[in-house]
FIMARBA-703419 format. One record per residue (C-alpha): residue in three letters; residue number from 0; x negated, y, z. Coordinates in Angstrom, 3 decimals. Layout:
N
<'ALA'; NUM; <X; Y; Z>>
...
//
This chain:
483
<'MET'; 0; <-217.955; 167.856; 125.337>>
<'LEU'; 1; <-214.320; 167.249; 124.498>>
<'LEU'; 2; <-215.168; 166.630; 120.829>>
<'ALA'; 3; <-217.977; 164.241; 121.774>>
<'SER'; 4; <-215.658; 162.360; 124.123>>
<'SER'; 5; <-213.018; 162.121; 121.388>>
<'ILE'; 6; <-215.542; 160.808; 118.846>>
<'SER'; 7; <-216.879; 158.318; 121.395>>
<'LYS'; 8; <-213.357; 157.006; 122.092>>
<'SER'; 9; <-212.644; 156.731; 118.366>>
<'TYR'; 10; <-215.766; 154.587; 117.860>>
<'ARG'; 11; <-214.822; 152.428; 120.832>>
<'ASP'; 12; <-211.356; 151.876; 119.409>>
<'LEU'; 13; <-212.902; 150.761; 116.104>>
<'ILE'; 14; <-215.146; 148.060; 117.610>>
<'PHE'; 15; <-212.568; 145.271; 117.718>>
<'PRO'; 16; <-210.888; 146.079; 114.377>>
<'ILE'; 17; <-214.329; 145.938; 112.714>>
<'LEU'; 18; <-215.098; 142.610; 114.398>>
<'VAL'; 19; <-211.742; 141.285; 113.172>>
<'LEU'; 20; <-212.557; 142.348; 109.607>>
<'VAL'; 21; <-216.021; 140.750; 109.755>>
<'SER'; 22; <-214.518; 137.498; 111.100>>
<'VAL'; 23; <-212.050; 137.341; 108.236>>
<'ILE'; 24; <-214.788; 137.873; 105.653>>
<'VAL'; 25; <-217.056; 135.234; 107.234>>
<'GLY'; 26; <-214.120; 132.810; 107.492>>
<'ILE'; 27; <-213.299; 133.212; 103.796>>
<'CYS'; 28; <-216.942; 132.781; 102.774>>
<'THR'; 29; <-217.575; 129.695; 104.956>>
<'ALA'; 30; <-214.069; 128.186; 104.723>>
<'GLU'; 31; <-214.192; 127.549; 108.487>>
<'LEU'; 32; <-210.804; 127.628; 110.224>>
<'LEU'; 33; <-212.423; 128.729; 113.498>>
<'TRP'; 34; <-213.560; 131.964; 111.900>>
<'ILE'; 35; <-210.069; 132.513; 110.496>>
<'ALA'; 36; <-208.521; 132.062; 113.968>>
<'LEU'; 37; <-211.126; 134.229; 115.698>>
<'PRO'; 38; <-209.608; 137.559; 114.534>>
<'LEU'; 39; <-206.388; 136.823; 116.376>>
<'GLY'; 40; <-208.338; 136.119; 119.552>>
<'LEU'; 41; <-210.388; 139.275; 119.129>>
<'LEU'; 42; <-207.274; 141.318; 118.429>>
<'PHE'; 43; <-205.619; 139.873; 121.530>>
<'ILE'; 44; <-208.622; 140.791; 123.683>>
<'TRP'; 45; <-208.734; 144.291; 122.204>>
<'LEU'; 46; <-205.025; 144.790; 122.919>>
<'SER'; 47; <-205.521; 143.509; 126.475>>
<'ILE'; 48; <-208.192; 146.166; 127.032>>
<'GLU'; 49; <-206.838; 149.147; 125.097>>
<'ARG'; 50; <-203.111; 148.483; 124.525>>
<'VAL'; 51; <-201.748; 146.417; 127.398>>
<'HIS'; 52; <-198.194; 147.486; 126.629>>
<'TRP'; 53; <-198.403; 145.735; 123.243>>
<'ILE'; 54; <-199.212; 142.463; 124.972>>
<'TYR'; 55; <-196.090; 143.104; 127.030>>
<'PHE'; 56; <-193.977; 143.610; 123.922>>
<'ILE'; 57; <-195.405; 140.394; 122.469>>
<'LEU'; 58; <-194.184; 138.602; 125.615>>
<'LEU'; 59; <-190.693; 140.097; 125.214>>
<'ALA'; 60; <-190.664; 139.005; 121.559>>
<'VAL'; 61; <-191.490; 135.365; 122.323>>
<'ILE'; 62; <-189.123; 134.860; 125.293>>
<'PRO'; 63; <-186.134; 133.851; 123.116>>
<'PHE'; 64; <-188.331; 131.473; 121.081>>
<'SER'; 65; <-190.099; 129.797; 124.019>>
<'THR'; 66; <-189.486; 126.154; 124.714>>
<'GLU'; 67; <-189.989; 123.857; 127.694>>
<'MET'; 68; <-193.073; 121.664; 127.516>>
<'GLU'; 69; <-194.014; 118.757; 129.758>>
<'LEU'; 70; <-197.619; 118.747; 130.948>>
<'THR'; 71; <-199.705; 116.032; 132.574>>
<'GLY'; 72; <-199.389; 115.423; 136.305>>
<'GLY'; 73; <-195.653; 116.106; 136.420>>
<'PHE'; 74; <-196.040; 119.803; 135.577>>
<'SER'; 75; <-194.088; 121.694; 132.950>>
<'THR'; 76; <-194.179; 125.153; 131.422>>
<'ASP'; 77; <-192.280; 127.411; 129.047>>
<'PHE'; 78; <-194.435; 127.915; 125.970>>
<'PRO'; 79; <-195.652; 130.382; 124.848>>
<'ASP'; 80; <-194.123; 132.942; 127.205>>
<'GLU'; 81; <-195.320; 131.490; 130.530>>
<'PRO'; 82; <-199.038; 131.430; 129.571>>
<'LEU'; 83; <-198.559; 135.056; 128.500>>
<'MET'; 84; <-197.030; 135.751; 131.926>>
<'TRP'; 85; <-200.144; 134.305; 133.586>>
<'TRP'; 86; <-202.368; 136.512; 131.454>>
<'LEU'; 87; <-200.260; 139.610; 132.128>>
<'PHE'; 88; <-200.271; 138.798; 135.841>>
<'LEU'; 89; <-204.092; 138.992; 135.807>>
<'LEU'; 90; <-204.008; 142.172; 133.723>>
<'GLY'; 91; <-201.432; 143.563; 136.125>>
<'VAL'; 92; <-203.652; 142.923; 139.129>>
<'LEU'; 93; <-206.541; 144.717; 137.395>>
<'LEU'; 94; <-204.214; 147.550; 136.393>>
<'VAL'; 95; <-202.933; 147.974; 139.945>>
<'ILE'; 96; <-206.495; 148.066; 141.305>>
<'SER'; 97; <-207.892; 150.433; 138.664>>
<'ARG'; 98; <-204.867; 152.744; 138.371>>
<'TRP'; 99; <-203.412; 152.769; 141.832>>
<'GLN'; 100; <-201.833; 156.189; 141.282>>
<'LEU'; 101; <-199.452; 154.642; 138.737>>
<'VAL'; 102; <-198.207; 152.138; 141.300>>
<'LYS'; 103; <-197.884; 154.379; 144.362>>
<'PRO'; 104; <-194.441; 155.794; 143.400>>
<'ILE'; 105; <-192.875; 152.321; 143.348>>
<'LEU'; 106; <-193.812; 151.889; 147.015>>
<'LYS'; 107; <-191.442; 154.712; 147.909>>
<'GLU'; 108; <-188.456; 152.661; 146.775>>
<'PRO'; 109; <-186.518; 150.575; 149.353>>
<'ILE'; 110; <-185.904; 147.974; 146.622>>
<'THR'; 111; <-189.646; 147.328; 146.390>>
<'TRP'; 112; <-189.894; 146.581; 150.099>>
<'ILE'; 113; <-186.850; 144.315; 149.979>>
<'LEU'; 114; <-188.480; 142.343; 147.140>>
<'ALA'; 115; <-191.719; 142.178; 149.166>>
<'LEU'; 116; <-189.802; 140.979; 152.223>>
<'HIS'; 117; <-188.062; 138.291; 150.187>>
<'PHE'; 118; <-191.395; 137.193; 148.723>>
<'CYS'; 119; <-192.860; 136.861; 152.236>>
<'TRP'; 120; <-189.798; 135.027; 153.531>>
<'ILE'; 121; <-190.002; 132.511; 150.684>>
<'PHE'; 122; <-193.562; 131.711; 151.805>>
<'VAL'; 123; <-192.313; 131.188; 155.375>>
<'THR'; 124; <-189.714; 128.718; 154.097>>
<'CYS'; 125; <-192.465; 126.925; 152.159>>
<'LEU'; 126; <-194.224; 126.155; 155.457>>
<'GLY'; 127; <-191.238; 124.178; 156.735>>
<'SER'; 128; <-190.303; 122.730; 153.372>>
<'GLU'; 129; <-189.353; 119.114; 152.782>>
<'SER'; 130; <-192.048; 119.123; 150.077>>
<'PHE'; 131; <-194.623; 121.855; 150.673>>
<'PHE'; 132; <-196.439; 121.696; 147.322>>
<'ILE'; 133; <-193.225; 121.807; 145.271>>
<'SER'; 134; <-192.150; 124.884; 147.236>>
<'LEU'; 135; <-195.584; 126.463; 146.955>>
<'LYS'; 136; <-195.407; 126.192; 143.136>>
<'TYR'; 137; <-192.092; 128.055; 143.297>>
<'TRP'; 138; <-193.648; 130.792; 145.445>>
<'ILE'; 139; <-196.641; 131.166; 143.121>>
<'ALA'; 140; <-194.325; 131.405; 140.098>>
<'LYS'; 141; <-192.353; 134.073; 141.967>>
<'SER'; 142; <-195.536; 136.142; 142.270>>
<'TRP'; 143; <-196.037; 136.444; 138.520>>
<'TYR'; 144; <-192.336; 137.075; 137.906>>
<'LEU'; 145; <-192.441; 140.041; 140.305>>
<'MET'; 146; <-195.675; 141.360; 138.801>>
<'VAL'; 147; <-194.731; 140.872; 135.143>>
<'PHE'; 148; <-191.047; 141.786; 135.255>>
<'TYR'; 149; <-190.870; 144.349; 138.069>>
<'ILE'; 150; <-194.227; 146.076; 138.601>>
<'LEU'; 151; <-195.492; 146.055; 135.008>>
<'PRO'; 152; <-192.240; 147.385; 133.475>>
<'PHE'; 153; <-192.391; 150.239; 135.990>>
<'ILE'; 154; <-195.921; 151.064; 134.785>>
<'LEU'; 155; <-195.729; 150.231; 131.080>>
<'LEU'; 156; <-192.116; 151.184; 130.249>>
<'LYS'; 157; <-192.861; 154.696; 131.389>>
<'ASN'; 158; <-190.588; 156.801; 129.174>>
<'GLU'; 159; <-187.577; 156.616; 126.864>>
<'ASN'; 160; <-189.680; 155.828; 123.791>>
<'ARG'; 161; <-191.056; 152.732; 125.518>>
<'TRP'; 162; <-187.538; 151.786; 126.656>>
<'LYS'; 163; <-186.347; 151.980; 123.060>>
<'LEU'; 164; <-189.179; 149.760; 121.889>>
<'PHE'; 165; <-188.402; 147.290; 124.684>>
<'ALA'; 166; <-184.758; 147.182; 123.588>>
<'TRP'; 167; <-185.570; 146.844; 119.876>>
<'VAL'; 168; <-188.057; 144.010; 120.435>>
<'SER'; 169; <-185.690; 142.106; 122.748>>
<'LEU'; 170; <-182.668; 142.516; 120.465>>
<'ALA'; 171; <-184.549; 141.682; 117.269>>
<'ALA'; 172; <-186.130; 138.531; 118.721>>
<'ALA'; 173; <-182.839; 137.269; 120.156>>
<'SER'; 174; <-181.049; 138.000; 116.866>>
<'CYS'; 175; <-183.597; 135.922; 114.944>>
<'THR'; 176; <-182.839; 132.896; 117.138>>
<'VAL'; 177; <-179.104; 133.444; 116.580>>
<'PHE'; 178; <-179.622; 133.423; 112.789>>
<'ILE'; 179; <-181.551; 130.156; 112.976>>
<'ILE'; 180; <-179.188; 128.466; 115.435>>
<'GLU'; 181; <-175.937; 129.506; 113.805>>
<'ALA'; 182; <-177.240; 128.563; 110.344>>
<'ARG'; 183; <-177.813; 125.054; 111.700>>
<'HIS'; 184; <-174.536; 125.139; 113.642>>
<'SER'; 185; <-172.538; 126.045; 110.538>>
<'SER'; 186; <-173.344; 122.667; 108.955>>
<'SER'; 187; <-171.040; 121.056; 111.548>>
<'GLY'; 188; <-168.366; 123.727; 111.211>>
<'PHE'; 189; <-169.534; 125.320; 114.485>>
<'ALA'; 190; <-168.425; 122.238; 116.392>>
<'PHE'; 191; <-168.355; 122.482; 120.188>>
<'THR'; 192; <-169.915; 119.032; 120.488>>
<'GLU'; 193; <-173.017; 120.080; 118.491>>
<'ILE'; 194; <-173.965; 123.292; 120.264>>
<'ASN'; 195; <-176.434; 121.739; 122.742>>
<'LYS'; 196; <-178.307; 120.098; 119.858>>
<'VAL'; 197; <-178.629; 123.131; 117.607>>
<'VAL'; 198; <-179.938; 125.510; 120.293>>
<'ARG'; 199; <-183.035; 123.366; 120.789>>
<'PRO'; 200; <-185.998; 123.802; 120.918>>
<'PHE'; 201; <-185.559; 127.482; 121.800>>
<'TYR'; 202; <-183.044; 126.945; 124.616>>
<'ARG'; 203; <-182.484; 124.100; 127.073>>
<'ASN'; 204; <-178.730; 124.176; 126.479>>
<'HIS'; 205; <-175.878; 126.368; 125.291>>
<'VAL'; 206; <-175.620; 128.080; 128.685>>
<'ASN'; 207; <-179.209; 129.399; 128.562>>
<'TYR'; 208; <-178.570; 130.541; 124.990>>
<'ALA'; 209; <-175.384; 132.459; 125.759>>
<'CYS'; 210; <-176.708; 133.956; 128.987>>
<'LEU'; 211; <-179.837; 135.380; 127.342>>
<'LEU'; 212; <-177.701; 137.029; 124.651>>
<'VAL'; 213; <-175.418; 138.512; 127.313>>
<'CYS'; 214; <-178.416; 139.893; 129.241>>
<'ILE'; 215; <-179.799; 141.628; 126.146>>
<'PHE'; 216; <-176.559; 142.791; 124.504>>
<'PRO'; 217; <-176.039; 145.870; 126.787>>
<'TYR'; 218; <-179.265; 147.460; 125.541>>
<'LEU'; 219; <-177.592; 148.067; 122.197>>
<'TYR'; 220; <-175.630; 150.860; 123.869>>
<'PRO'; 221; <-178.477; 153.330; 124.583>>
<'LEU'; 222; <-179.997; 152.694; 121.144>>
<'ILE'; 223; <-176.696; 153.403; 119.385>>
<'LYS'; 224; <-176.082; 156.388; 121.658>>
<'SER'; 225; <-179.448; 157.940; 120.789>>
<'SER'; 226; <-179.045; 157.494; 117.019>>
<'LYS'; 227; <-177.156; 159.804; 114.679>>
<'THR'; 228; <-173.386; 159.889; 115.049>>
<'LYS'; 229; <-172.713; 159.443; 111.314>>
<'ILE'; 230; <-174.162; 156.834; 108.989>>
<'ASP'; 231; <-175.015; 158.206; 105.522>>
<'PHE'; 232; <-176.032; 155.288; 103.279>>
<'GLN'; 233; <-176.153; 157.445; 100.091>>
<'LYS'; 234; <-178.854; 159.735; 101.465>>
<'ALA'; 235; <-180.578; 156.740; 103.085>>
<'ARG'; 236; <-181.323; 158.592; 106.275>>
<'PRO'; 237; <-183.590; 156.497; 108.520>>
<'ARG'; 238; <-181.507; 157.123; 111.614>>
<'GLY'; 239; <-178.321; 156.238; 109.765>>
<'PHE'; 240; <-179.888; 153.023; 108.553>>
<'LEU'; 241; <-181.055; 152.143; 112.066>>
<'LYS'; 242; <-177.583; 152.717; 113.467>>
<'ALA'; 243; <-176.090; 150.449; 110.798>>
<'LEU'; 244; <-178.713; 147.847; 111.681>>
<'LEU'; 245; <-177.757; 148.099; 115.346>>
<'TYR'; 246; <-174.110; 147.376; 114.518>>
<'ILE'; 247; <-175.221; 144.367; 112.489>>
<'ILE'; 248; <-177.303; 143.125; 115.443>>
<'ALA'; 249; <-174.293; 143.630; 117.718>>
<'LEU'; 250; <-172.169; 141.504; 115.381>>
<'VAL'; 251; <-174.864; 138.816; 115.204>>
<'LEU'; 252; <-175.148; 138.632; 119.001>>
<'LEU'; 253; <-171.364; 138.490; 119.428>>
<'ILE'; 254; <-171.205; 135.621; 116.930>>
<'GLY'; 255; <-173.907; 133.836; 118.909>>
<'ILE'; 256; <-172.098; 134.374; 122.204>>
<'THR'; 257; <-168.765; 133.279; 120.711>>
<'PHE'; 258; <-170.076; 130.024; 119.258>>
<'ALA'; 259; <-172.167; 129.240; 122.343>>
<'TYR'; 260; <-168.886; 128.172; 124.001>>
<'THR'; 261; <-169.963; 129.328; 127.484>>
<'ARG'; 262; <-167.182; 130.476; 129.776>>
<'ALA'; 263; <-169.469; 132.342; 132.184>>
<'ALA'; 264; <-170.921; 134.351; 129.288>>
<'TYR'; 265; <-167.477; 135.456; 128.090>>
<'VAL'; 266; <-166.507; 136.709; 131.539>>
<'SER'; 267; <-169.907; 138.323; 132.172>>
<'LEU'; 268; <-169.861; 140.273; 128.925>>
<'VAL'; 269; <-166.823; 142.279; 130.088>>
<'SER'; 270; <-168.153; 142.723; 133.636>>
<'ILE'; 271; <-169.064; 146.325; 132.869>>
<'ALA'; 272; <-165.380; 147.255; 133.259>>
<'GLY'; 273; <-165.580; 146.381; 136.962>>
<'THR'; 274; <-169.122; 147.518; 137.752>>
<'TYR'; 275; <-168.683; 150.872; 135.982>>
<'PHE'; 276; <-165.457; 151.481; 137.912>>
<'ILE'; 277; <-167.271; 150.750; 141.197>>
<'ILE'; 278; <-170.121; 153.156; 140.392>>
<'ARG'; 279; <-167.957; 155.873; 138.823>>
<'PHE'; 280; <-165.678; 156.119; 141.860>>
<'LYS'; 281; <-168.366; 155.508; 144.520>>
<'LEU'; 282; <-166.870; 152.237; 145.729>>
<'VAL'; 283; <-170.061; 150.287; 146.474>>
<'ASN'; 284; <-169.525; 150.246; 150.253>>
<'VAL'; 285; <-165.814; 149.443; 149.950>>
<'THR'; 286; <-166.479; 146.671; 147.427>>
<'SER'; 287; <-169.224; 145.190; 149.611>>
<'ILE'; 288; <-166.888; 145.047; 152.615>>
<'LEU'; 289; <-164.106; 143.467; 150.532>>
<'VAL'; 290; <-166.454; 140.810; 149.139>>
<'ILE'; 291; <-167.687; 139.959; 152.644>>
<'ILE'; 292; <-164.103; 139.670; 153.946>>
<'ILE'; 293; <-162.923; 137.514; 151.015>>
<'VAL'; 294; <-165.929; 135.160; 151.086>>
<'THR'; 295; <-165.923; 134.816; 154.878>>
<'SER'; 296; <-162.167; 134.213; 154.986>>
<'SER'; 297; <-162.419; 131.583; 152.242>>
<'ILE'; 298; <-165.208; 129.729; 154.047>>
<'ILE'; 299; <-163.292; 129.762; 157.324>>
<'TYR'; 300; <-160.079; 128.588; 155.659>>
<'TYR'; 301; <-161.625; 125.698; 153.729>>
<'ASN'; 302; <-163.576; 124.537; 156.776>>
<'THR'; 303; <-160.518; 124.605; 159.043>>
<'ASN'; 304; <-158.936; 121.154; 159.262>>
<'ASN'; 305; <-161.060; 120.101; 156.254>>
<'HIS'; 306; <-158.905; 122.010; 153.768>>
<'PHE'; 307; <-161.756; 121.770; 151.261>>
<'LEU'; 308; <-160.834; 118.093; 150.754>>
<'ASN'; 309; <-157.729; 119.275; 148.926>>
<'LEU'; 310; <-160.030; 120.452; 146.137>>
<'ALA'; 311; <-161.319; 116.945; 145.450>>
<'PRO'; 312; <-160.644; 115.921; 141.832>>
<'GLU'; 313; <-159.002; 112.810; 140.468>>
<'TYR'; 314; <-161.966; 110.736; 139.322>>
<'ASN'; 315; <-160.328; 109.499; 136.124>>
<'GLN'; 316; <-158.974; 112.929; 135.165>>
<'ALA'; 317; <-162.196; 114.960; 135.429>>
<'ILE'; 318; <-163.661; 114.193; 132.019>>
<'THR'; 319; <-165.924; 115.655; 129.370>>
<'HIS'; 320; <-163.972; 117.546; 126.712>>
<'THR'; 321; <-165.000; 117.549; 123.057>>
<'ASP'; 322; <-162.671; 120.411; 122.167>>
<'PHE'; 323; <-163.364; 123.857; 123.638>>
<'GLY'; 324; <-159.676; 124.748; 123.747>>
<'ASN'; 325; <-158.969; 121.645; 125.821>>
<'LEU'; 326; <-161.883; 122.552; 128.095>>
<'LEU'; 327; <-160.438; 126.001; 128.789>>
<'GLU'; 328; <-157.062; 124.440; 129.525>>
<'ALA'; 329; <-158.543; 121.780; 131.820>>
<'THR'; 330; <-160.667; 124.176; 133.910>>
<'PRO'; 331; <-157.891; 125.683; 136.112>>
<'GLN'; 332; <-156.307; 122.212; 136.436>>
<'GLY'; 333; <-159.451; 120.715; 137.991>>
<'LYS'; 334; <-159.887; 118.289; 135.102>>
<'ASP'; 335; <-163.132; 119.626; 133.653>>
<'ILE'; 336; <-166.176; 117.493; 134.441>>
<'SER'; 337; <-168.718; 120.344; 134.626>>
<'THR'; 338; <-166.598; 122.382; 137.047>>
<'MET'; 339; <-165.818; 119.388; 139.254>>
<'GLU'; 340; <-169.462; 118.281; 139.300>>
<'ARG'; 341; <-170.367; 121.766; 140.486>>
<'LEU'; 342; <-167.843; 121.380; 143.293>>
<'TYR'; 343; <-169.441; 118.036; 144.209>>
<'ARG'; 344; <-172.808; 119.744; 144.661>>
<'TRP'; 345; <-171.404; 122.844; 146.342>>
<'VAL'; 346; <-169.826; 120.725; 149.047>>
<'ALA'; 347; <-173.199; 119.029; 149.590>>
<'GLY'; 348; <-174.838; 122.450; 149.676>>
<'PHE'; 349; <-172.570; 123.779; 152.430>>
<'ARG'; 350; <-173.255; 120.678; 154.506>>
<'MET'; 351; <-177.005; 121.168; 154.003>>
<'ILE'; 352; <-176.788; 124.785; 155.175>>
<'GLY'; 353; <-175.136; 123.604; 158.374>>
<'GLU'; 354; <-178.167; 121.456; 159.163>>
<'LYS'; 355; <-180.974; 123.891; 158.280>>
<'TYR'; 356; <-179.510; 127.370; 158.328>>
<'ILE'; 357; <-182.673; 129.295; 159.306>>
<'THR'; 358; <-185.471; 128.240; 156.939>>
<'GLY'; 359; <-183.516; 125.894; 154.691>>
<'PHE'; 360; <-184.918; 122.832; 152.950>>
<'GLY'; 361; <-187.622; 124.798; 151.110>>
<'PRO'; 362; <-187.719; 126.304; 147.612>>
<'ASN'; 363; <-187.133; 123.828; 144.774>>
<'ASN'; 364; <-186.067; 121.081; 147.193>>
<'PHE'; 365; <-182.319; 120.908; 146.559>>
<'TYR'; 366; <-182.423; 118.017; 144.096>>
<'ASP'; 367; <-184.604; 115.769; 146.265>>
<'SER'; 368; <-182.472; 116.407; 149.354>>
<'TYR'; 369; <-178.818; 116.783; 148.413>>
<'HIS'; 370; <-177.745; 113.200; 147.658>>
<'SER'; 371; <-177.330; 112.183; 151.298>>
<'TYR'; 372; <-175.041; 115.201; 151.929>>
<'THR'; 373; <-172.533; 114.510; 149.172>>
<'LEU'; 374; <-169.005; 113.203; 149.757>>
<'ASN'; 375; <-167.539; 110.323; 147.752>>
<'GLN'; 376; <-164.215; 112.144; 147.390>>
<'PHE'; 377; <-165.876; 114.666; 145.048>>
<'THR'; 378; <-167.877; 112.183; 142.973>>
<'THR'; 379; <-167.612; 112.412; 139.178>>
<'TYR'; 380; <-168.949; 110.004; 136.600>>
<'VAL'; 381; <-171.983; 112.263; 135.935>>
<'SER'; 382; <-172.945; 112.545; 139.606>>
<'GLU'; 383; <-176.033; 110.410; 139.063>>
<'ASN'; 384; <-177.531; 113.634; 137.724>>
<'LYS'; 385; <-180.079; 112.041; 135.376>>
<'GLU'; 386; <-181.119; 115.448; 134.044>>
<'ARG'; 387; <-182.147; 116.505; 137.593>>
<'SER'; 388; <-180.195; 119.747; 137.494>>
<'THR'; 389; <-179.556; 121.765; 140.629>>
<'ILE'; 390; <-176.586; 123.219; 142.492>>
<'HIS'; 391; <-175.359; 125.654; 139.778>>
<'ASN'; 392; <-174.789; 128.580; 142.129>>
<'TYR'; 393; <-177.782; 130.787; 142.863>>
<'TYR'; 394; <-176.322; 132.318; 146.020>>
<'LEU'; 395; <-175.590; 128.931; 147.533>>
<'MET'; 396; <-178.923; 127.541; 146.369>>
<'THR'; 397; <-180.743; 130.447; 148.046>>
<'ALA'; 398; <-179.009; 129.670; 151.350>>
<'VAL'; 399; <-179.756; 125.937; 151.018>>
<'GLU'; 400; <-183.428; 126.348; 150.167>>
<'GLN'; 401; <-184.308; 129.591; 152.003>>
<'GLY'; 402; <-181.794; 129.570; 154.821>>
<'ILE'; 403; <-179.231; 132.250; 155.686>>
<'PRO'; 404; <-181.982; 134.898; 156.125>>
<'GLY'; 405; <-183.119; 134.288; 152.520>>
<'LEU'; 406; <-179.571; 134.761; 151.240>>
<'MET'; 407; <-179.106; 137.922; 153.342>>
<'ILE'; 408; <-182.300; 139.447; 151.924>>
<'PHE'; 409; <-181.179; 138.644; 148.366>>
<'LEU'; 410; <-177.742; 140.175; 148.967>>
<'THR'; 411; <-179.398; 143.244; 150.501>>
<'LEU'; 412; <-181.409; 143.621; 147.286>>
<'ILE'; 413; <-178.178; 143.584; 145.281>>
<'TYR'; 414; <-176.582; 146.132; 147.635>>
<'PHE'; 415; <-179.508; 148.557; 147.342>>
<'TYR'; 416; <-179.474; 148.182; 143.552>>
<'PHE'; 417; <-175.852; 149.341; 143.446>>
<'LYS'; 418; <-176.358; 152.077; 146.053>>
<'THR'; 419; <-179.320; 153.455; 144.104>>
<'MET'; 420; <-177.261; 153.309; 140.911>>
<'GLU'; 421; <-174.346; 155.060; 142.628>>
<'SER'; 422; <-176.482; 157.931; 143.924>>
<'LEU'; 423; <-178.318; 158.353; 140.616>>
<'TRP'; 424; <-175.241; 158.319; 138.417>>
<'PHE'; 425; <-174.075; 161.805; 139.386>>
<'LYS'; 426; <-177.421; 163.618; 139.354>>
<'VAL'; 427; <-179.504; 162.027; 136.612>>
<'ARG'; 428; <-180.259; 163.768; 133.323>>
<'LYS'; 429; <-177.749; 163.120; 130.519>>
<'GLU'; 430; <-180.227; 161.242; 128.275>>
<'TYR'; 431; <-180.964; 158.716; 131.042>>
<'LYS'; 432; <-177.339; 157.703; 131.621>>
<'PRO'; 433; <-177.049; 155.258; 128.684>>
<'TRP'; 434; <-180.080; 153.392; 130.046>>
<'LEU'; 435; <-178.554; 153.296; 133.521>>
<'LEU'; 436; <-175.356; 151.911; 132.030>>
<'ALA'; 437; <-177.281; 149.247; 130.080>>
<'SER'; 438; <-179.154; 148.214; 133.237>>
<'LEU'; 439; <-175.888; 148.113; 135.213>>
<'TRP'; 440; <-174.115; 146.100; 132.505>>
<'SER'; 441; <-176.912; 143.564; 132.167>>
<'PHE'; 442; <-177.475; 143.273; 135.924>>
<'GLY'; 443; <-173.759; 142.893; 136.680>>
<'SER'; 444; <-173.480; 140.223; 133.980>>
<'ILE'; 445; <-176.323; 138.269; 135.557>>
<'LEU'; 446; <-174.711; 138.444; 139.005>>
<'LEU'; 447; <-171.552; 136.849; 137.608>>
<'ILE'; 448; <-173.588; 134.223; 135.760>>
<'LEU'; 449; <-175.295; 133.312; 139.046>>
<'ILE'; 450; <-171.956; 132.207; 140.538>>
<'PHE'; 451; <-171.964; 129.206; 138.210>>
<'ASN'; 452; <-175.682; 128.862; 137.421>>
<'ASP'; 453; <-179.073; 129.330; 139.096>>
<'MET'; 454; <-181.217; 131.217; 136.602>>
<'VAL'; 455; <-183.244; 133.894; 138.392>>
<'GLU'; 456; <-186.345; 131.693; 138.126>>
<'THR'; 457; <-185.862; 130.977; 134.402>>
<'ASP'; 458; <-187.674; 132.890; 131.672>>
<'LYS'; 459; <-184.513; 133.583; 129.674>>
<'VAL'; 460; <-182.498; 135.282; 132.447>>
<'GLY'; 461; <-184.860; 135.871; 135.382>>
<'SER'; 462; <-187.044; 138.166; 133.277>>
<'TYR'; 463; <-184.155; 140.556; 132.591>>
<'PHE'; 464; <-182.907; 140.333; 136.184>>
<'PHE'; 465; <-186.094; 142.033; 137.365>>
<'ILE'; 466; <-186.513; 144.310; 134.327>>
<'ASN'; 467; <-183.051; 145.761; 134.978>>
<'ILE'; 468; <-184.141; 146.604; 138.522>>
<'ALA'; 469; <-187.450; 148.074; 137.282>>
<'ILE'; 470; <-185.658; 150.371; 134.823>>
<'LEU'; 471; <-183.339; 151.622; 137.572>>
<'VAL'; 472; <-186.289; 152.287; 139.888>>
<'LYS'; 473; <-188.228; 154.057; 137.107>>
<'ILE'; 474; <-185.297; 156.350; 136.290>>
<'ASN'; 475; <-184.915; 157.063; 140.007>>
<'GLN'; 476; <-188.559; 158.157; 140.158>>
<'LEU'; 477; <-188.250; 160.278; 137.009>>
<'SER'; 478; <-185.117; 161.865; 138.434>>
<'LYS'; 479; <-186.938; 162.795; 141.645>>
<'ALA'; 480; <-189.747; 164.352; 139.590>>
<'ASP'; 481; <-187.167; 166.537; 137.809>>
<'GLU'; 482; <-185.778; 167.940; 141.067>>
//
């Protein structure tokens, strides 16, 4: 019976490869392009049925290369990764239904229920939104992000071998974009003024470019850690070669981050020094209390007697800088246009929270609502906001669009991530620790990035935000199974 079952499965696995071969032969004989393209479609269908995890790795490979595309009716998408997300969402639903036992463990995690609560609360805020359909699109998009980047990684990235493949695919794809971009950038001598041009069409701007590289960079650590300690080029050992390749990829990514000229990325890349210290010495509760005290005190101070007006810039001094060194010098002096424009929108955001602090203005409604809450004292010469960008602070944007409850749920998610990490760190198996550190490094970097940007709903950063959580949750489950 076992032999018959094995033979039957072997034949079933051969069906699609044979169809692919026949399609190629027919295409060559008839010179019809449709027949030539058909094998790819058949292969994709076969992978979707028999090798879902390969479809997932294809998605990871195309994320760095995906570009924004405008569709009819005012819609837009990231192509080709977002259509792949839609497909994987459907496959994920079928997988959850057909293999419920694989999903049950994730329901035991508090993080899962916090994510579910946040998802439900977002729908509640949609009901009272300034523009219901715009908010509903946000909520629907959130559903496939949670499925594709939280639930599916938990199921598909089920062991260390899959984690390694995930890291290799992500790092290799990102490195390829760096090669292309920096080759183009070199023609201008790596000029600061050219960076936003050369990152297109793969990235919207230099910030998206740098932030994706920062999110992926930490996953070099577990790959290097698991390879041989010494590199022997003369004997051409495969592991030695792979380790050398990893160091080359690290150098490539660092070059990309350096010439992306993104201040938030520089700071985020070294965030591991702080987050590791917090985890290593069990300071999550203490740090949480300190952050609450500092933020609350700052809000109270700046609201007392309108002290926040002292932060208003001099209109003629807040300018765009064409030299990165001048930009770094101007930032603490309040003379950098991007920083001061952020302040202009943050002030509007705080005033908006004061008006609708329970359900907020609705997801994706900041841009259409904030203009009437701005103050002239903080206006800069780019305040017309022709590119329709948002508030550039994810925490503040969450409070504006989802109310204080939405922000509290999001902060609770962050707290439970760190508490889970803290408890795992001292009891997990040795081979899992590098992966925990990579998740912590990447997640901590994203949290710092979110102070100056709002990227959880973007394909370049939002994907890794949830994957980092999924890897932590998976290791937590594996650790419990070992006990």
